[in-house]
PyMOL Python script that loads the backbone (N, CA, C, O; Angstrom):
from pymol import cmd

cmd.read_pdbstr("""\
ATOM      1  N   MET A   1      -1.327 -44.926 -10.540  1.00  0.00           N
ATOM      2  CA  MET A   1      -1.272 -43.533 -10.866  1.00  0.00           C
ATOM      3  C   MET A   1       0.181 -43.121 -11.084  1.00  0.00           C
ATOM      4  O   MET A   1       1.028 -43.308 -10.212  1.00  0.00           O
ATOM      5  N   ASN A   2       0.446 -42.579 -12.217  1.00  0.00           N
ATOM      6  CA  ASN A   2       1.798 -42.172 -12.560  1.00  0.00           C
ATOM      7  C   ASN A   2       1.934 -40.668 -12.377  1.00  0.00           C
ATOM      8  O   ASN A   2       1.350 -39.882 -13.123  1.00  0.00           O
ATOM      9  N   MET A   3       2.696 -40.288 -11.395  1.00  0.00           N
ATOM     10  CA  MET A   3       2.884 -38.860 -11.136  1.00  0.00           C
ATOM     11  C   MET A   3       4.276 -38.469 -11.591  1.00  0.00           C
ATOM     12  O   MET A   3       5.282 -38.926 -11.049  1.00  0.00           O
ATOM     13  N   LYS A   4       4.307 -37.626 -12.581  1.00  0.00           N
ATOM     14  CA  LYS A   4       5.584 -37.133 -13.069  1.00  0.00           C
ATOM     15  C   LYS A   4       5.892 -35.816 -12.377  1.00  0.00           C
ATOM     16  O   LYS A   4       5.036 -34.942 -12.238  1.00  0.00           O
ATOM     17  N   SER A   5       7.098 -35.707 -11.964  1.00  0.00           N
ATOM     18  CA  SER A   5       7.532 -34.482 -11.305  1.00  0.00           C
ATOM     19  C   SER A   5       8.545 -33.787 -12.193  1.00  0.00           C
ATOM     20  O   SER A   5       9.593 -34.345 -12.517  1.00  0.00           O
ATOM     21  N   SER A   6       8.225 -32.583 -12.576  1.00  0.00           N
ATOM     22  CA  SER A   6       9.194 -31.823 -13.356  1.00  0.00           C
ATOM     23  C   SER A   6       9.860 -30.828 -12.421  1.00  0.00           C
ATOM     24  O   SER A   6       9.197 -30.055 -11.730  1.00  0.00           O
ATOM     25  N   ASN A   7      11.135 -30.863 -12.415  1.00  0.00           N
ATOM     26  CA  ASN A   7      11.904 -29.982 -11.541  1.00  0.00           C
ATOM     27  C   ASN A   7      12.487 -28.845 -12.359  1.00  0.00           C
ATOM     28  O   ASN A   7      13.693 -28.789 -12.597  1.00  0.00           O
ATOM     29  N   ARG A   8      11.642 -27.967 -12.773  1.00  0.00           N
ATOM     30  CA  ARG A   8      12.116 -26.806 -13.526  1.00  0.00           C
ATOM     31  C   ARG A   8      12.653 -25.793 -12.535  1.00  0.00           C
ATOM     32  O   ARG A   8      12.024 -25.498 -11.519  1.00  0.00           O
ATOM     33  N   SER A   9      13.790 -25.283 -12.839  1.00  0.00           N
ATOM     34  CA  SER A   9      14.344 -24.254 -11.961  1.00  0.00           C
ATOM     35  C   SER A   9      14.025 -22.878 -12.538  1.00  0.00           C
ATOM     36  O   SER A   9      13.998 -22.681 -13.752  1.00  0.00           O
ATOM     37  N   TYR A  10      13.793 -21.965 -11.659  1.00  0.00           N
ATOM     38  CA  TYR A  10      13.459 -20.598 -12.033  1.00  0.00           C
ATOM     39  C   TYR A  10      14.565 -19.682 -11.543  1.00  0.00           C
ATOM     40  O   TYR A  10      15.213 -19.942 -10.529  1.00  0.00           O
ATOM     41  N   ASP A  11      14.762 -18.615 -12.280  1.00  0.00           N
ATOM     42  CA  ASP A  11      15.757 -17.644 -11.833  1.00  0.00           C
ATOM     43  C   ASP A  11      15.107 -16.271 -11.697  1.00  0.00           C
ATOM     44  O   ASP A  11      13.907 -16.111 -11.923  1.00  0.00           O
ATOM     45  N   ALA A  12      15.906 -15.298 -11.330  1.00  0.00           N
ATOM     46  CA  ALA A  12      15.384 -13.953 -11.069  1.00  0.00           C
ATOM     47  C   ALA A  12      14.711 -13.348 -12.290  1.00  0.00           C
ATOM     48  O   ALA A  12      13.752 -12.589 -12.150  1.00  0.00           O
ATOM     49  N   SER A  13      15.193 -13.668 -13.483  1.00  0.00           N
ATOM     50  CA  SER A  13      14.571 -13.086 -14.682  1.00  0.00           C
ATOM     51  C   SER A  13      13.154 -13.616 -14.882  1.00  0.00           C
ATOM     52  O   SER A  13      12.298 -12.913 -15.418  1.00  0.00           O
ATOM     53  N   ASP A  14      12.899 -14.872 -14.448  1.00  0.00           N
ATOM     54  CA  ASP A  14      11.533 -15.404 -14.523  1.00  0.00           C
ATOM     55  C   ASP A  14      10.602 -14.624 -13.599  1.00  0.00           C
ATOM     56  O   ASP A  14       9.467 -14.314 -13.963  1.00  0.00           O
ATOM     57  N   VAL A  15      11.090 -14.313 -12.408  1.00  0.00           N
ATOM     58  CA  VAL A  15      10.289 -13.536 -11.456  1.00  0.00           C
ATOM     59  C   VAL A  15      10.056 -12.132 -12.004  1.00  0.00           C
ATOM     60  O   VAL A  15       8.950 -11.599 -11.909  1.00  0.00           O
ATOM     61  N   ALA A  16      11.102 -11.534 -12.577  1.00  0.00           N
ATOM     62  CA  ALA A  16      10.966 -10.195 -13.167  1.00  0.00           C
ATOM     63  C   ALA A  16       9.934 -10.206 -14.283  1.00  0.00           C
ATOM     64  O   ALA A  16       9.144  -9.271 -14.408  1.00  0.00           O
ATOM     65  N   ASP A  17       9.934 -11.263 -15.100  1.00  0.00           N
ATOM     66  CA  ASP A  17       8.949 -11.376 -16.180  1.00  0.00           C
ATOM     67  C   ASP A  17       7.526 -11.449 -15.629  1.00  0.00           C
ATOM     68  O   ASP A  17       6.603 -10.874 -16.205  1.00  0.00           O
ATOM     69  N   GLY A  18       7.354 -12.155 -14.516  1.00  0.00           N
ATOM     70  CA  GLY A  18       6.037 -12.241 -13.891  1.00  0.00           C
ATOM     71  C   GLY A  18       5.544 -10.886 -13.415  1.00  0.00           C
ATOM     72  O   GLY A  18       4.377 -10.542 -13.603  1.00  0.00           O
ATOM     73  N   TYR A  19       6.424 -10.125 -12.803  1.00  0.00           N
ATOM     74  CA  TYR A  19       6.042  -8.784 -12.352  1.00  0.00           C
ATOM     75  C   TYR A  19       5.795  -7.844 -13.526  1.00  0.00           C
ATOM     76  O   TYR A  19       4.935  -6.967 -13.451  1.00  0.00           O
ATOM     77  N   ALA A  20       6.548  -8.023 -14.612  1.00  0.00           N
ATOM     78  CA  ALA A  20       6.318  -7.201 -15.810  1.00  0.00           C
ATOM     79  C   ALA A  20       4.938  -7.489 -16.389  1.00  0.00           C
ATOM     80  O   ALA A  20       4.230  -6.572 -16.806  1.00  0.00           O
ATOM     81  N   LEU A  21       4.557  -8.765 -16.413  1.00  0.00           N
ATOM     82  CA  LEU A  21       3.230  -9.136 -16.900  1.00  0.00           C
ATOM     83  C   LEU A  21       2.147  -8.564 -15.994  1.00  0.00           C
ATOM     84  O   LEU A  21       1.136  -8.054 -16.476  1.00  0.00           O
ATOM     85  N   ALA A  22       2.355  -8.649 -14.689  1.00  0.00           N
ATOM     86  CA  ALA A  22       1.381  -8.088 -13.744  1.00  0.00           C
ATOM     87  C   ALA A  22       1.222  -6.593 -13.976  1.00  0.00           C
ATOM     88  O   ALA A  22       0.107  -6.073 -13.947  1.00  0.00           O
ATOM     89  N   TYR A  23       2.329  -5.904 -14.205  1.00  0.00           N
ATOM     90  CA  TYR A  23       2.287  -4.463 -14.465  1.00  0.00           C
ATOM     91  C   TYR A  23       1.454  -4.174 -15.707  1.00  0.00           C
ATOM     92  O   TYR A  23       0.604  -3.284 -15.695  1.00  0.00           O
ATOM     93  N   GLU A  24       1.698  -4.927 -16.780  1.00  0.00           N
ATOM     94  CA  GLU A  24       0.961  -4.709 -18.030  1.00  0.00           C
ATOM     95  C   GLU A  24      -0.535  -4.957 -17.849  1.00  0.00           C
ATOM     96  O   GLU A  24      -1.361  -4.209 -18.371  1.00  0.00           O
ATOM     97  N   GLN A  25      -0.878  -6.007 -17.109  1.00  0.00           N
ATOM     98  CA  GLN A  25      -2.293  -6.319 -16.899  1.00  0.00           C
ATOM     99  C   GLN A  25      -2.980  -5.241 -16.069  1.00  0.00           C
ATOM    100  O   GLN A  25      -4.115  -4.867 -16.363  1.00  0.00           O
ATOM    101  N   VAL A  26      -2.316  -4.744 -15.049  1.00  0.00           N
ATOM    102  CA  VAL A  26      -2.905  -3.687 -14.223  1.00  0.00           C
ATOM    103  C   VAL A  26      -3.006  -2.391 -15.022  1.00  0.00           C
ATOM    104  O   VAL A  26      -3.966  -1.638 -14.864  1.00  0.00           O
ATOM    105  N   ALA A  27      -2.019  -2.128 -15.880  1.00  0.00           N
ATOM    106  CA  ALA A  27      -2.081  -0.935 -16.733  1.00  0.00           C
ATOM    107  C   ALA A  27      -3.270  -1.024 -17.687  1.00  0.00           C
ATOM    108  O   ALA A  27      -3.940  -0.022 -17.940  1.00  0.00           O
ATOM    109  N   ASP A  28      -3.532  -2.218 -18.218  1.00  0.00           N
ATOM    110  CA  ASP A  28      -4.706  -2.409 -19.074  1.00  0.00           C
ATOM    111  C   ASP A  28      -5.992  -2.173 -18.290  1.00  0.00           C
ATOM    112  O   ASP A  28      -6.919  -1.528 -18.781  1.00  0.00           O
ATOM    113  N   LEU A  29      -6.039  -2.695 -17.080  1.00  0.00           N
ATOM    114  CA  LEU A  29      -7.198  -2.486 -16.213  1.00  0.00           C
ATOM    115  C   LEU A  29      -7.395  -1.000 -15.931  1.00  0.00           C
ATOM    116  O   LEU A  29      -8.525  -0.510 -15.930  1.00  0.00           O
ATOM    117  N   ALA A  30      -6.311  -0.291 -15.694  1.00  0.00           N
ATOM    118  CA  ALA A  30      -6.389   1.154 -15.442  1.00  0.00           C
ATOM    119  C   ALA A  30      -6.974   1.883 -16.643  1.00  0.00           C
ATOM    120  O   ALA A  30      -7.780   2.800 -16.484  1.00  0.00           O
ATOM    121  N   ALA A  31      -6.572   1.478 -17.841  1.00  0.00           N
ATOM    122  CA  ALA A  31      -7.102   2.112 -19.051  1.00  0.00           C
ATOM    123  C   ALA A  31      -8.599   1.864 -19.187  1.00  0.00           C
ATOM    124  O   ALA A  31      -9.354   2.768 -19.544  1.00  0.00           O
ATOM    125  N   MET A  32      -9.027   0.636 -18.901  1.00  0.00           N
ATOM    126  CA  MET A  32     -10.458   0.319 -19.001  1.00  0.00           C
ATOM    127  C   MET A  32     -11.272   1.088 -17.967  1.00  0.00           C
ATOM    128  O   MET A  32     -12.328   1.633 -18.286  1.00  0.00           O
ATOM    129  N   ILE A  33     -10.788   1.132 -16.744  1.00  0.00           N
ATOM    130  CA  ILE A  33     -11.509   1.858 -15.695  1.00  0.00           C
ATOM    131  C   ILE A  33     -11.518   3.349 -15.994  1.00  0.00           C
ATOM    132  O   ILE A  33     -12.507   4.029 -15.722  1.00  0.00           O
ATOM    133  N   GLY A  34     -10.432   3.862 -16.549  1.00  0.00           N
ATOM    134  CA  GLY A  34     -10.390   5.267 -16.949  1.00  0.00           C
ATOM    135  C   GLY A  34     -11.439   5.583 -18.000  1.00  0.00           C
ATOM    136  O   GLY A  34     -12.073   6.638 -17.959  1.00  0.00           O
ATOM    137  N   ALA A  35     -11.620   4.662 -18.947  1.00  0.00           N
ATOM    138  CA  ALA A  35     -12.635   4.861 -19.985  1.00  0.00           C
ATOM    139  C   ALA A  35     -14.040   4.837 -19.386  1.00  0.00           C
ATOM    140  O   ALA A  35     -14.892   5.644 -19.758  1.00  0.00           O
ATOM    141  N   VAL A  36     -14.278   3.912 -18.460  1.00  0.00           N
ATOM    142  CA  VAL A  36     -15.587   3.837 -17.803  1.00  0.00           C
ATOM    143  C   VAL A  36     -15.837   5.108 -16.996  1.00  0.00           C
ATOM    144  O   VAL A  36     -16.940   5.655 -17.010  1.00  0.00           O
ATOM    145  N   ARG A  37     -14.812   5.571 -16.298  1.00  0.00           N
ATOM    146  CA  ARG A  37     -14.970   6.798 -15.507  1.00  0.00           C
ATOM    147  C   ARG A  37     -15.298   7.984 -16.413  1.00  0.00           C
ATOM    148  O   ARG A  37     -16.154   8.803 -16.080  1.00  0.00           O
ATOM    149  N   HIS A  38     -14.628   8.075 -17.542  1.00  0.00           N
ATOM    150  CA  HIS A  38     -14.883   9.165 -18.482  1.00  0.00           C
ATOM    151  C   HIS A  38     -16.342   9.134 -18.952  1.00  0.00           C
ATOM    152  O   HIS A  38     -17.005  10.171 -18.999  1.00  0.00           O
ATOM    153  N   LEU A  39     -16.836   7.946 -19.297  1.00  0.00           N
ATOM    154  CA  LEU A  39     -18.240   7.822 -19.720  1.00  0.00           C
ATOM    155  C   LEU A  39     -19.191   8.203 -18.588  1.00  0.00           C
ATOM    156  O   LEU A  39     -20.197   8.876 -18.815  1.00  0.00           O
ATOM    157  N   CYS A  40     -18.873   7.774 -17.383  1.00  0.00           N
ATOM    158  CA  CYS A  40     -19.719   8.136 -16.235  1.00  0.00           C
ATOM    159  C   CYS A  40     -19.725   9.642 -16.018  1.00  0.00           C
ATOM    160  O   CYS A  40     -20.775  10.232 -15.761  1.00  0.00           O
ATOM    161  N   ASP A  41     -18.559  10.263 -16.120  1.00  0.00           N
ATOM    162  CA  ASP A  41     -18.492  11.719 -15.944  1.00  0.00           C
ATOM    163  C   ASP A  41     -19.349  12.437 -16.979  1.00  0.00           C
ATOM    164  O   ASP A  41     -20.039  13.405 -16.658  1.00  0.00           O
ATOM    165  N   LYS A  42     -19.303  11.961 -18.221  1.00  0.00           N
ATOM    166  CA  LYS A  42     -20.126  12.571 -19.270  1.00  0.00           C
ATOM    167  C   LYS A  42     -21.612  12.376 -18.975  1.00  0.00           C
ATOM    168  O   LYS A  42     -22.408  13.296 -19.162  1.00  0.00           O
ATOM    169  N   ASN A  43     -21.984  11.189 -18.518  1.00  0.00           N
ATOM    170  CA  ASN A  43     -23.391  10.930 -18.197  1.00  0.00           C
ATOM    171  C   ASN A  43     -23.853  11.719 -16.977  1.00  0.00           C
ATOM    172  O   ASN A  43     -24.989  12.189 -16.933  1.00  0.00           O
ATOM    173  N   ILE A  44     -22.986  11.861 -16.003  1.00  0.00           N
ATOM    174  CA  ILE A  44     -23.316  12.663 -14.822  1.00  0.00           C
ATOM    175  C   ILE A  44     -23.565  14.108 -15.229  1.00  0.00           C
ATOM    176  O   ILE A  44     -24.517  14.738 -14.768  1.00  0.00           O
ATOM    177  N   GLU A  45     -22.710  14.620 -16.086  1.00  0.00           N
ATOM    178  CA  GLU A  45     -22.886  15.989 -16.579  1.00  0.00           C
ATOM    179  C   GLU A  45     -24.201  16.118 -17.357  1.00  0.00           C
ATOM    180  O   GLU A  45     -24.931  17.097 -17.201  1.00  0.00           O
ATOM    181  N   TYR A  46     -24.488  15.128 -18.184  1.00  0.00           N
ATOM    182  CA  TYR A  46     -25.715  15.153 -18.995  1.00  0.00           C
ATOM    183  C   TYR A  46     -26.968  15.146 -18.117  1.00  0.00           C
ATOM    184  O   TYR A  46     -27.852  15.985 -18.289  1.00  0.00           O
ATOM    185  N   VAL A  47     -27.044  14.199 -17.177  1.00  0.00           N
ATOM    186  CA  VAL A  47     -28.256  14.131 -16.346  1.00  0.00           C
ATOM    187  C   VAL A  47     -28.368  15.347 -15.434  1.00  0.00           C
ATOM    188  O   VAL A  47     -29.467  15.728 -15.031  1.00  0.00           O
ATOM    189  N   GLY A  48     -27.241  15.946 -15.113  1.00  0.00           N
ATOM    190  CA  GLY A  48     -27.283  17.179 -14.328  1.00  0.00           C
ATOM    191  C   GLY A  48     -27.904  18.318 -15.100  1.00  0.00           C
ATOM    192  O   GLY A  48     -28.705  19.082 -14.563  1.00  0.00           O
ATOM    193  N   LYS A  49     -27.529  18.430 -16.372  1.00  0.00           N
ATOM    194  CA  LYS A  49     -28.053  19.519 -17.202  1.00  0.00           C
ATOM    195  C   LYS A  49     -29.490  19.258 -17.643  1.00  0.00           C
ATOM    196  O   LYS A  49     -30.339  20.146 -17.557  1.00  0.00           O
ATOM    197  N   VAL A  50     -29.760  18.058 -18.108  1.00  0.00           N
ATOM    198  CA  VAL A  50     -31.069  17.751 -18.694  1.00  0.00           C
ATOM    199  C   VAL A  50     -32.139  17.510 -17.632  1.00  0.00           C
ATOM    200  O   VAL A  50     -33.268  17.979 -17.773  1.00  0.00           O
ATOM    201  N   TYR A  51     -31.792  16.785 -16.574  1.00  0.00           N
ATOM    202  CA  TYR A  51     -32.794  16.408 -15.573  1.00  0.00           C
ATOM    203  C   TYR A  51     -32.597  17.111 -14.232  1.00  0.00           C
ATOM    204  O   TYR A  51     -33.307  16.831 -13.266  1.00  0.00           O
ATOM    205  N   ASP A  52     -31.645  18.011 -14.179  1.00  0.00           N
ATOM    206  CA  ASP A  52     -31.370  18.783 -12.969  1.00  0.00           C
ATOM    207  C   ASP A  52     -31.060  17.890 -11.760  1.00  0.00           C
ATOM    208  O   ASP A  52     -31.480  18.176 -10.639  1.00  0.00           O
ATOM    209  N   VAL A  53     -30.317  16.804 -12.010  1.00  0.00           N
ATOM    210  CA  VAL A  53     -29.895  15.916 -10.923  1.00  0.00           C
ATOM    211  C   VAL A  53     -28.612  16.498 -10.327  1.00  0.00           C
ATOM    212  O   VAL A  53     -27.649  16.738 -11.057  1.00  0.00           O
ATOM    213  N   PRO A  54     -28.586  16.725  -9.027  1.00  0.00           N
ATOM    214  CA  PRO A  54     -27.384  17.317  -8.428  1.00  0.00           C
ATOM    215  C   PRO A  54     -26.198  16.346  -8.482  1.00  0.00           C
ATOM    216  O   PRO A  54     -26.362  15.131  -8.369  1.00  0.00           O
ATOM    217  N   GLU A  55     -25.026  16.906  -8.655  1.00  0.00           N
ATOM    218  CA  GLU A  55     -23.810  16.092  -8.751  1.00  0.00           C
ATOM    219  C   GLU A  55     -23.555  15.309  -7.463  1.00  0.00           C
ATOM    220  O   GLU A  55     -22.907  14.263  -7.488  1.00  0.00           O
ATOM    221  N   SER A  56     -24.056  15.808  -6.357  1.00  0.00           N
ATOM    222  CA  SER A  56     -23.846  15.132  -5.072  1.00  0.00           C
ATOM    223  C   SER A  56     -24.436  13.722  -5.052  1.00  0.00           C
ATOM    224  O   SER A  56     -24.013  12.882  -4.257  1.00  0.00           O
ATOM    225  N   VAL A  57     -25.400  13.466  -5.915  1.00  0.00           N
ATOM    226  CA  VAL A  57     -26.000  12.130  -6.009  1.00  0.00           C
ATOM    227  C   VAL A  57     -24.939  11.096  -6.390  1.00  0.00           C
ATOM    228  O   VAL A  57     -25.059   9.921  -6.041  1.00  0.00           O
ATOM    229  N   PHE A  58     -23.923  11.525  -7.092  1.00  0.00           N
ATOM    230  CA  PHE A  58     -22.921  10.613  -7.635  1.00  0.00           C
ATOM    231  C   PHE A  58     -21.616  10.611  -6.832  1.00  0.00           C
ATOM    232  O   PHE A  58     -20.616  10.060  -7.291  1.00  0.00           O
ATOM    233  N   GLN A  59     -21.612  11.211  -5.656  1.00  0.00           N
ATOM    234  CA  GLN A  59     -20.382  11.297  -4.869  1.00  0.00           C
ATOM    235  C   GLN A  59     -19.829   9.924  -4.498  1.00  0.00           C
ATOM    236  O   GLN A  59     -18.615   9.723  -4.516  1.00  0.00           O
ATOM    237  N   GLU A  60     -20.691   8.996  -4.168  1.00  0.00           N
ATOM    238  CA  GLU A  60     -20.223   7.656  -3.790  1.00  0.00           C
ATOM    239  C   GLU A  60     -19.570   6.951  -4.974  1.00  0.00           C
ATOM    240  O   GLU A  60     -18.548   6.284  -4.814  1.00  0.00           O
ATOM    241  N   LEU A  61     -20.149   7.093  -6.145  1.00  0.00           N
ATOM    242  CA  LEU A  61     -19.554   6.512  -7.353  1.00  0.00           C
ATOM    243  C   LEU A  61     -18.179   7.126  -7.611  1.00  0.00           C
ATOM    244  O   LEU A  61     -17.228   6.413  -7.933  1.00  0.00           O
ATOM    245  N   LYS A  62     -18.076   8.426  -7.471  1.00  0.00           N
ATOM    246  CA  LYS A  62     -16.788   9.100  -7.670  1.00  0.00           C
ATOM    247  C   LYS A  62     -15.766   8.650  -6.626  1.00  0.00           C
ATOM    248  O   LYS A  62     -14.583   8.500  -6.930  1.00  0.00           O
ATOM    249  N   ARG A  63     -16.227   8.437  -5.406  1.00  0.00           N
ATOM    250  CA  ARG A  63     -15.338   7.959  -4.344  1.00  0.00           C
ATOM    251  C   ARG A  63     -14.799   6.575  -4.680  1.00  0.00           C
ATOM    252  O   ARG A  63     -13.618   6.300  -4.469  1.00  0.00           O
ATOM    253  N   VAL A  64     -15.654   5.708  -5.197  1.00  0.00           N
ATOM    254  CA  VAL A  64     -15.223   4.365  -5.591  1.00  0.00           C
ATOM    255  C   VAL A  64     -14.179   4.435  -6.707  1.00  0.00           C
ATOM    256  O   VAL A  64     -13.186   3.709  -6.677  1.00  0.00           O
ATOM    257  N   PHE A  65     -14.403   5.302  -7.684  1.00  0.00           N
ATOM    258  CA  PHE A  65     -13.410   5.478  -8.747  1.00  0.00           C
ATOM    259  C   PHE A  65     -12.076   5.957  -8.171  1.00  0.00           C
ATOM    260  O   PHE A  65     -11.020   5.462  -8.566  1.00  0.00           O
ATOM    261  N   ASN A  66     -12.114   6.905  -7.250  1.00  0.00           N
ATOM    262  CA  ASN A  66     -10.882   7.424  -6.649  1.00  0.00           C
ATOM    263  C   ASN A  66     -10.132   6.345  -5.872  1.00  0.00           C
ATOM    264  O   ASN A  66      -8.910   6.241  -5.967  1.00  0.00           O
ATOM    265  N   ILE A  67     -10.861   5.553  -5.110  1.00  0.00           N
ATOM    266  CA  ILE A  67     -10.239   4.459  -4.358  1.00  0.00           C
ATOM    267  C   ILE A  67      -9.611   3.456  -5.315  1.00  0.00           C
ATOM    268  O   ILE A  67      -8.476   3.023  -5.117  1.00  0.00           O
ATOM    269  N   THR A  68     -10.357   3.089  -6.356  1.00  0.00           N
ATOM    270  CA  THR A  68      -9.858   2.127  -7.339  1.00  0.00           C
ATOM    271  C   THR A  68      -8.602   2.647  -8.025  1.00  0.00           C
ATOM    272  O   THR A  68      -7.642   1.899  -8.208  1.00  0.00           O
ATOM    273  N   GLU A  69      -8.600   3.904  -8.400  1.00  0.00           N
ATOM    274  CA  GLU A  69      -7.415   4.485  -9.038  1.00  0.00           C
ATOM    275  C   GLU A  69      -6.215   4.473  -8.095  1.00  0.00           C
ATOM    276  O   GLU A  69      -5.087   4.239  -8.530  1.00  0.00           O
ATOM    277  N   GLY A  70      -6.448   4.722  -6.819  1.00  0.00           N
ATOM    278  CA  GLY A  70      -5.358   4.660  -5.846  1.00  0.00           C
ATOM    279  C   GLY A  70      -4.792   3.257  -5.708  1.00  0.00           C
ATOM    280  O   GLY A  70      -3.575   3.078  -5.652  1.00  0.00           O
ATOM    281  N   LEU A  71      -5.672   2.261  -5.654  1.00  0.00           N
ATOM    282  CA  LEU A  71      -5.225   0.871  -5.567  1.00  0.00           C
ATOM    283  C   LEU A  71      -4.447   0.461  -6.809  1.00  0.00           C
ATOM    284  O   LEU A  71      -3.433  -0.231  -6.716  1.00  0.00           O
ATOM    285  N   ILE A  72      -4.923   0.888  -7.962  1.00  0.00           N
ATOM    286  CA  ILE A  72      -4.227   0.577  -9.213  1.00  0.00           C
ATOM    287  C   ILE A  72      -2.845   1.214  -9.217  1.00  0.00           C
ATOM    288  O   ILE A  72      -1.866   0.568  -9.590  1.00  0.00           O
ATOM    289  N   GLN A  73      -2.759   2.462  -8.810  1.00  0.00           N
ATOM    290  CA  GLN A  73      -1.460   3.146  -8.786  1.00  0.00           C
ATOM    291  C   GLN A  73      -0.493   2.436  -7.849  1.00  0.00           C
ATOM    292  O   GLN A  73       0.676   2.252  -8.188  1.00  0.00           O
ATOM    293  N   ASP A  74      -0.972   2.034  -6.675  1.00  0.00           N
ATOM    294  CA  ASP A  74      -0.126   1.297  -5.735  1.00  0.00           C
ATOM    295  C   ASP A  74       0.368  -0.005  -6.353  1.00  0.00           C
ATOM    296  O   ASP A  74       1.540  -0.357  -6.217  1.00  0.00           O
ATOM    297  N   SER A  75      -0.521  -0.714  -7.027  1.00  0.00           N
ATOM    298  CA  SER A  75      -0.157  -1.979  -7.654  1.00  0.00           C
ATOM    299  C   SER A  75       0.858  -1.782  -8.773  1.00  0.00           C
ATOM    300  O   SER A  75       1.802  -2.560  -8.906  1.00  0.00           O
ATOM    301  N   LEU A  76       0.662  -0.737  -9.579  1.00  0.00           N
ATOM    302  CA  LEU A  76       1.616  -0.448 -10.655  1.00  0.00           C
ATOM    303  C   LEU A  76       3.003  -0.148 -10.087  1.00  0.00           C
ATOM    304  O   LEU A  76       4.007  -0.663 -10.580  1.00  0.00           O
ATOM    305  N   GLU A  77       3.051   0.674  -9.062  1.00  0.00           N
ATOM    306  CA  GLU A  77       4.336   1.029  -8.457  1.00  0.00           C
ATOM    307  C   GLU A  77       5.018  -0.191  -7.844  1.00  0.00           C
ATOM    308  O   GLU A  77       6.228  -0.366  -7.983  1.00  0.00           O
ATOM    309  N   PHE A  78       4.237  -1.036  -7.165  1.00  0.00           N
ATOM    310  CA  PHE A  78       4.797  -2.239  -6.554  1.00  0.00           C
ATOM    311  C   PHE A  78       5.338  -3.192  -7.619  1.00  0.00           C
ATOM    312  O   PHE A  78       6.461  -3.682  -7.503  1.00  0.00           O
ATOM    313  N   SER A  79       4.544  -3.453  -8.650  1.00  0.00           N
ATOM    314  CA  SER A  79       4.971  -4.380  -9.702  1.00  0.00           C
ATOM    315  C   SER A  79       6.232  -3.887 -10.392  1.00  0.00           C
ATOM    316  O   SER A  79       7.139  -4.671 -10.670  1.00  0.00           O
ATOM    317  N   LYS A  80       6.290  -2.593 -10.669  1.00  0.00           N
ATOM    318  CA  LYS A  80       7.467  -2.030 -11.340  1.00  0.00           C
ATOM    319  C   LYS A  80       8.698  -2.126 -10.437  1.00  0.00           C
ATOM    320  O   LYS A  80       9.779  -2.484 -10.904  1.00  0.00           O
ATOM    321  N   ALA A  81       8.544  -1.815  -9.172  1.00  0.00           N
ATOM    322  CA  ALA A  81       9.672  -1.892  -8.239  1.00  0.00           C
ATOM    323  C   ALA A  81      10.174  -3.330  -8.112  1.00  0.00           C
ATOM    324  O   ALA A  81      11.381  -3.571  -8.086  1.00  0.00           O
ATOM    325  N   GLN A  82       9.239  -4.287  -8.033  1.00  0.00           N
ATOM    326  CA  GLN A  82       9.641  -5.688  -7.931  1.00  0.00           C
ATOM    327  C   GLN A  82      10.316  -6.166  -9.213  1.00  0.00           C
ATOM    328  O   GLN A  82      11.329  -6.865  -9.167  1.00  0.00           O
ATOM    329  N   GLU A  83       9.756  -5.788 -10.346  1.00  0.00           N
ATOM    330  CA  GLU A  83      10.371  -6.161 -11.627  1.00  0.00           C
ATOM    331  C   GLU A  83      11.803  -5.640 -11.685  1.00  0.00           C
ATOM    332  O   GLU A  83      12.723  -6.376 -12.041  1.00  0.00           O
ATOM    333  N   ASP A  84      11.986  -4.377 -11.338  1.00  0.00           N
ATOM    334  CA  ASP A  84      13.321  -3.775 -11.376  1.00  0.00           C
ATOM    335  C   ASP A  84      14.285  -4.470 -10.409  1.00  0.00           C
ATOM    336  O   ASP A  84      15.466  -4.630 -10.717  1.00  0.00           O
ATOM    337  N   SER A  85      13.786  -4.877  -9.252  1.00  0.00           N
ATOM    338  CA  SER A  85      14.665  -5.506  -8.263  1.00  0.00           C
ATOM    339  C   SER A  85      15.096  -6.910  -8.682  1.00  0.00           C
ATOM    340  O   SER A  85      16.129  -7.391  -8.217  1.00  0.00           O
ATOM    341  N   TYR A  86      14.332  -7.582  -9.552  1.00  0.00           N
ATOM    342  CA  TYR A  86      14.674  -8.935  -9.990  1.00  0.00           C
ATOM    343  C   TYR A  86      15.362  -8.978 -11.351  1.00  0.00           C
ATOM    344  O   TYR A  86      15.771 -10.047 -11.803  1.00  0.00           O
ATOM    345  N   LYS A  87      15.492  -7.841 -11.998  1.00  0.00           N
ATOM    346  CA  LYS A  87      16.176  -7.830 -13.298  1.00  0.00           C
ATOM    347  C   LYS A  87      17.646  -8.157 -13.108  1.00  0.00           C
ATOM    348  O   LYS A  87      18.291  -7.705 -12.162  1.00  0.00           O
ATOM    349  N   CYS A  88      18.144  -8.939 -14.016  1.00  0.00           N
ATOM    350  CA  CYS A  88      19.567  -9.335 -13.945  1.00  0.00           C
ATOM    351  C   CYS A  88      20.448  -8.362 -14.696  1.00  0.00           C
ATOM    352  O   CYS A  88      21.665  -8.540 -14.741  1.00  0.00           O
TER     353      CYS A  88
END
""", "prot")
cmd.dss("prot")
cmd.show_as("cartoon", "prot")
cmd.util.cbc("prot")
cmd.orient("prot")
């Protein structure tokens, strides 16, 4: 078995690039979840008007969206702070 070892060295800019990529991916996720939330809000409004379903039925779903948005915001702030701290 031939095991080749590559000793690539990394510097702070490589780490900063990783955090920048993480930030972009989380921002994309935030946009997708925002779109899903918007569609859910429209559907909640529709079923409330058409079928007289109380909005309270959807409180747990709204709570999950709020928690997810908070986690995303924390991740965005962390990734940006780390990226900035590793920039040369």
